C-alpha positions in Angstrom: 59.8 214.4 225.3 61.5 216.3 222.6 62.7 214.3 219.6 66.1 215.6 218.3 66.6 215.0 214.6 70.3 215.5 214.9 70.5 212.2 216.8 69.4 210.2 213.7 72.4 208.4 212.1 72.3 209.2 208.4 75.5 207.3 207.7 73.7 204.4 206.1 71.7 206.6 203.8 74.8 208.5 202.7 76.7 205.3 202.0 73.8 203.6 200.2 72.1 206.6 198.7 71.7 204.9 195.3 69.9 202.0 196.8 67.7 204.2 198.9 66.8 206.4 195.8 66.2 203.2 193.8 63.7 201.9 196.4 62.0 205.3 196.6 61.8 205.7 192.8 60.4 202.2 192.3 57.7 202.6 195.1 56.8 206.1 193.9 56.5 204.9 190.2 54.4 201.9 191.1 52.1 204.0 193.4 51.5 206.7 190.7 51.0 204.1 188.0 48.5 202.2 190.2 46.6 205.4 191.0 46.4 206.5 187.3 45.3 203.0 186.2 42.5 203.0 188.9 41.3 206.4 187.8 41.1 205.1 184.2 39.2 202.0 185.2 36.7 204.2 187.3 36.0 206.5 184.4 32.5 205.8 183.3 32.6 207.7 180.1 35.2 205.5 178.6 34.4 202.3 176.8 35.9 198.9 177.8 38.2 198.7 174.8 39.3 202.3 175.2 40.2 201.6 178.9 42.3 198.6 177.9 44.2 200.7 175.4 44.8 203.5 177.8 45.9 201.1 180.6 48.3 199.5 178.2 49.7 202.8 177.2 50.1 203.9 180.8 52.0 200.6 181.6 54.4 201.2 178.7 55.0 204.9 179.7 55.6 204.2 183.3 57.9 201.2 182.5 60.0 203.5 180.3 60.1 206.3 182.9 61.0 203.7 185.6 63.9 202.4 183.5 65.1 206.0 182.6 65.0 207.0 186.2 67.0 203.9 187.3 69.6 204.7 184.6 70.1 208.2 185.9 70.4 207.0 189.5 73.0 204.4 188.6 74.7 206.4 185.8 78.1 206.6 187.5 78.1 202.9 188.2 77.1 202.1 184.7 79.9 204.2 183.3 82.4 202.4 185.5 80.9 199.1 184.4 81.1 200.1 180.7 84.8 201.2 181.2 85.5 197.8 182.8 83.9 195.9 180.0 85.7 198.0 177.4 89.0 197.4 179.2 88.3 193.7 179.4 87.4 193.5 175.7 90.6 195.4 174.7 92.7 193.0 176.9 90.9 190.0 175.4 91.5 191.2 171.8 95.2 191.9 172.6 95.6 188.5 174.2 94.0 186.6 171.4 95.2 188.8 168.5 97.2 186.0 166.9 94.3 183.5 167.3 91.9 186.0 165.7 94.3 186.7 162.8 94.6 182.9 162.2 90.8 182.6 162.0 90.5 185.6 159.7 93.3 184.1 157.5 91.4 180.8 157.4 88.3 182.7 156.1 90.4 184.5 153.6 91.9 181.2 152.4 88.4 179.6 152.1 87.0 182.6 150.2 89.8 183.2 147.7 91.2 179.6 147.5 94.8 180.7 146.7 96.0 177.1 147.0 94.9 173.6 147.7 96.5 170.6 149.5 99.2 169.3 147.1 100.1 172.7 145.6 103.6 174.1 145.7 103.4 177.6 147.3 105.6 180.3 148.7 104.2 182.2 151.7 106.6 184.9 152.9 110.0 183.2 153.0 108.4 179.8 153.4 108.1 177.6 150.4 107.1 174.0 149.8 104.2 171.6 149.1 101.0 172.1 151.1 100.4 168.9 153.0 97.7 170.0 155.5 95.5 173.1 156.1 93.1 173.8 158.9 91.5 176.8 160.7 94.7 177.8 162.4 97.7 176.6 160.5 99.0 175.6 157.0 101.6 172.8 156.9 104.3 172.9 154.2 106.7 170.1 153.3 109.7 172.1 152.4 111.0 172.0 148.8 114.4 173.5 147.8 113.2 175.9 145.2 115.6 178.8 145.8 118.6 176.4 145.7 117.4 175.1 142.3 117.4 171.4 143.2 113.5 171.2 143.6 114.0 168.3 146.0 112.2 167.7 149.3 114.5 168.8 152.1 112.8 166.6 154.7 111.8 169.6 156.8 108.2 170.6 157.6 107.0 174.2 158.2 103.8 174.9 160.2 102.7 178.4 159.3 100.0 180.4 161.2 97.2 181.4 158.8 97.7 185.0 160.0 100.6 185.2 157.6 98.2 184.8 154.7 96.9 188.3 155.6 100.4 190.0 155.9 102.5 188.2 153.3 102.3 187.6 149.6 101.0 184.1 148.7 102.6 182.7 145.5 101.1 179.5 143.9 104.0 177.7 142.3 102.0 174.6 141.3 102.9 174.9 137.6 106.6 174.4 138.6 105.8 170.9 139.9 106.1 169.5 136.4 108.1 172.1 134.4 110.2 175.0 135.6 112.2 177.8 134.0 115.5 176.8 135.5 118.1 179.5 135.7 121.7 179.0 136.9 125.0 180.8 136.5 128.6 179.8 136.2 131.2 182.4 137.3 134.8 182.4 136.3 137.7 184.7 136.8 138.5 187.2 134.0 141.1 185.7 131.7 141.9 185.4 128.0 139.2 182.8 127.3 136.4 184.2 125.1 133.2 182.9 126.6 131.1 184.0 123.6 132.8 181.2 121.6 131.3 178.7 124.0 127.8 180.1 123.7 126.8 178.3 120.5 128.4 175.0 121.6 126.7 175.1 125.0 123.3 175.9 123.4 123.8 172.9 121.1 124.4 170.6 124.0 121.4 171.9 125.9 119.2 171.2 123.0 120.5 167.7 122.8 119.7 167.2 126.5 116.2 168.7 125.9 115.3 166.8 122.8 113.4 164.0 124.5 110.9 166.4 126.2 110.9 169.2 123.7 107.4 168.7 122.4 105.9 168.2 125.8 107.7 171.4 127.0 106.2 173.4 124.1 102.7 172.2 124.9 103.1 172.8 128.6 104.6 176.2 128.1 101.6 177.2 125.9 99.2 175.8 128.5 100.7 177.9 131.3 100.6 181.1 129.1 97.0 180.5 128.1 95.8 179.8 131.7 97.7 182.7 133.3 97.3 185.0 130.3 101.0 185.9 130.4 104.1 185.3 128.4 106.8 183.3 130.1 110.3 182.5 128.9 110.8 179.3 127.0 110.7 176.7 125.9 113.8 177.5 123.9 117.0 177.7 126.1 119.0 180.9 126.2 122.5 181.8 127.3 123.6 185.2 128.6 127.2 186.4 129.3 127.7 189.3 131.8 130.4 190.6 134.1 130.4 191.6 137.8 131.6 194.7 139.5 134.6 192.7 140.7 135.6 191.8 137.2 134.3 188.2 137.0 132.7 186.7 133.9 129.2 185.2 134.5 127.8 182.6 132.1 124.0 182.4 132.8 121.8 179.6 131.3 118.0 179.6 131.2 116.0 176.6 130.1 112.4 175.3 130.4 112.6 171.7 131.5 111.0 169.0 133.7 111.5 169.9 137.3 112.9 166.5 138.2 115.5 166.8 135.4 116.6 170.4 136.1 119.5 169.6 138.5 120.8 166.8 136.2 120.8 169.0 133.1 122.5 171.8 135.1 125.3 169.4 136.1 125.8 168.3 132.5 125.9 171.8 131.1 128.3 172.9 133.9 130.6 170.0 133.0 130.5 170.9 129.3 131.3 174.5 130.1 134.2 173.6 132.4 135.6 171.3 129.8 135.5 174.1 127.2 137.0 176.6 129.6 139.9 174.3 130.5 140.5 173.4 126.8 140.8 177.1 125.9 142.9 177.9 128.9 145.3 175.0 128.2 145.4 175.8 124.5 146.6 179.4 125.3 149.3 177.9 127.4 150.5 175.6 124.7 149.2 172.4 126.4 147.8 169.7 124.2 144.0 170.0 124.2 141.8 167.2 125.6 138.9 165.8 123.8 136.4 168.4 122.6 133.0 168.7 124.2 131.4 168.1 120.8 132.9 164.6 120.5 
């Protein structure tokens, strides 16, 4: 009976060539290693310790060759696996980018300590008092700083720590007690000379500031010493400017307790308005009301 090799179905071997090559490579490597180790053991000229060393070296060499051979056999599959792992890691990083930024921001906050709980801060366009801070978020109790009232608004902002890495963090803690309060009064252009009001308004501001003047001077010096900068104050100042539209602007700057800033602003505004109406009525021939200096 003649055996026809063409009748052998080689489909299985073609479809699973890597598995077949792996089995052949493992069996061949183990057989050769076993033969070489037996030859070393049978060598009569070698001492016992020398045999042990050579056998150990043979094991290490054949293990390395076995692994290298398996890597070459499965190289294409390993490449696909590496690409899959890389794609998975990229997708994972993209999906958790915000979370990772928050964690990094928390480490930045812990290492640099730009603020503590209880400080007044400004992070991006958020500003307020830090009430809580953890690994993911920083909670601010909003304070109306841009409006100049320095009062709690009742709103709470929960800020992701990732913003600490992308926005400027300003610590405003020194403004909790004293602040350089700046406000402006704008009037239409008329015949009233605002420079005449400058001295009188400054006099009234100094009267309103008399009870905290000494403390303001010490606190101003303390801030300058700790921050190593020169800040405006504690003496008040008045500046008169005009706008492009032709309005007169009366700007007041004073260093005062934060809790009294709004009250002093209202008093100064009232004094200024009284002066302005006195001058306007005087030019119209109307009897003048009581002077602001009375």
